[in-house]
C-alpha positions in Angstrom: -1.2 -2.1 10.1 -2.3 -3.0 13.5 -1.3 -2.2 17.0 0.4 -5.6 17.1 3.7 -3.9 16.1 4.8 -4.2 12.5 2.7 -7.1 11.6 -0.1 -6.6 9.0 -3.6 -7.9 9.8 -4.2 -11.5 8.6 -7.5 -10.7 7.0 -5.7 -8.3 4.6 -3.0 -10.8 3.4 -3.0 -12.5 0.1 -0.6 -13.9 -2.4 -0.2 -13.3 -6.1 0.8 -15.8 -8.8 1.5 -15.6 -12.5 3.2 -17.8 -15.0 6.4 -19.0 -13.4 6.2 -16.5 -10.6 4.6 -16.4 -7.2 4.8 -13.9 -4.4 5.0 -14.5 -0.7 2.5 -12.9 1.6 1.2 -9.5 0.3 -0.6 -7.1 2.5 -3.3 -4.8 0.9 -2.8 -1.2 2.0 -6.2 0.0 3.0 -6.5 3.6 4.2 -4.4 6.6 3.7 -2.1 5.9 6.6 -1.2 2.4 5.3 -0.6 3.8 1.8 1.7 6.5 3.1 3.7 4.1 5.2 4.3 1.7 2.4 6.7 -1.1 3.2 8.7 1.0 5.7 7.0 -0.3 8.9 6.9 -3.9 7.8 9.5 -6.4 8.9 10.2 -9.6 7.2 9.6 -10.9 3.6 6.2 -9.4 3.0 5.0 -7.3 0.0 2.4 -4.5 -0.2 -0.3 -3.9 -2.8 -1.4 -0.3 -3.1 -4.2 1.3 -5.2 -2.0 4.1 -6.6 0.0 5.2 -9.6 3.1 6.6 -7.8 5.4 5.4 -5.0 8.8 6.5 -3.6 11.7 5.0 -1.7 12.7 8.2 0.1 14.0 7.4 3.5 14.5 3.7 2.6 17.9 2.0 2.9 17.4 -0.9 0.5 16.2 -1.3 -3.0 12.5 -2.1 -3.5 11.0 -4.5 -6.1 8.2 -2.7 -7.8 5.6 -3.9 -10.3 2.8 -1.8 -11.7 -0.4 -3.7 -12.6 -3.4 -2.9 -14.8 -7.0 -3.3 -13.5 -7.1 -7.0 -14.4 -3.7 -7.9 -12.9 -1.6 -7.6 -16.0 2.0 -6.5 -15.2 2.7 -3.3 -16.9 6.2 -2.5 -15.7 8.8 -3.8 -13.2 11.8 -2.2 -11.7 14.2 -2.5 -8.8 13.9 0.9 -7.3 16.9 2.3 -5.5 16.6 4.4 -2.3 15.6 8.0 -2.8 13.8 7.4 -6.1 10.3 8.0 -7.4 8.3 5.5 -9.6 5.3 6.7 -11.6 3.0 4.7 -13.9 0.0 6.9 -14.7 -1.7 3.9 -16.4 -1.3 1.7 -13.4 -4.3 0.5 -11.3 -2.3 -1.1 -8.6 1.4 -1.0 -7.6 3.0 -4.0 -5.9 6.0 -3.3 -3.6 8.2 -6.3 -2.8 11.1 -6.7 -0.4 14.5 -6.6 -2.1 15.0 -10.3 -1.7 11.9 -11.2 -3.7 12.0 -11.8 -7.4 9.8 -9.8 -9.8 7.1 -11.0 -12.2 7.7 -10.3 -15.9 6.0 -7.4 -17.8 3.0 -8.8 -19.6 2.3 -11.6 -17.0 -1.2 -11.7 -15.6 -1.2 -12.1 -11.8 -4.0 -13.8 -10.0 -4.9 -13.8 -6.3 -4.1 -16.9 -4.3 -5.5 -17.4 -0.8 -3.1 -17.7 2.1 -3.7 -20.6 4.4 -3.9 -19.3 8.0 -4.5 -22.7 9.6 -3.7 -26.3 9.1 -6.5 -28.9 9.4 -6.0 -31.5 12.1 -5.9 -35.1 11.0 
């Protein structure tokens, strides 16, 4: 996160897509502080991709959409995690946190990175 309030840095935003599913903007949590904060400081419909095997929703007020991913982007497990809960997938390479309004990919889908367009060319 940056000093610009609760907005993630643009150079760390991406989108993920699989068969029949696509995310909105997803921030990549880089550094210990960003991983510990999780989605808590982020406002708006943005997800968070973390290099971890465990997340929690302690202190959160809403459910959190969670998908654990293997090293090549294959979705291992998905769950709508209620507040005050712990999610563990020791075989995960990444965990994707999504806001409660976002849908979840299906287990077994392979997600790929899509660039996010930060500017519109002038015509």
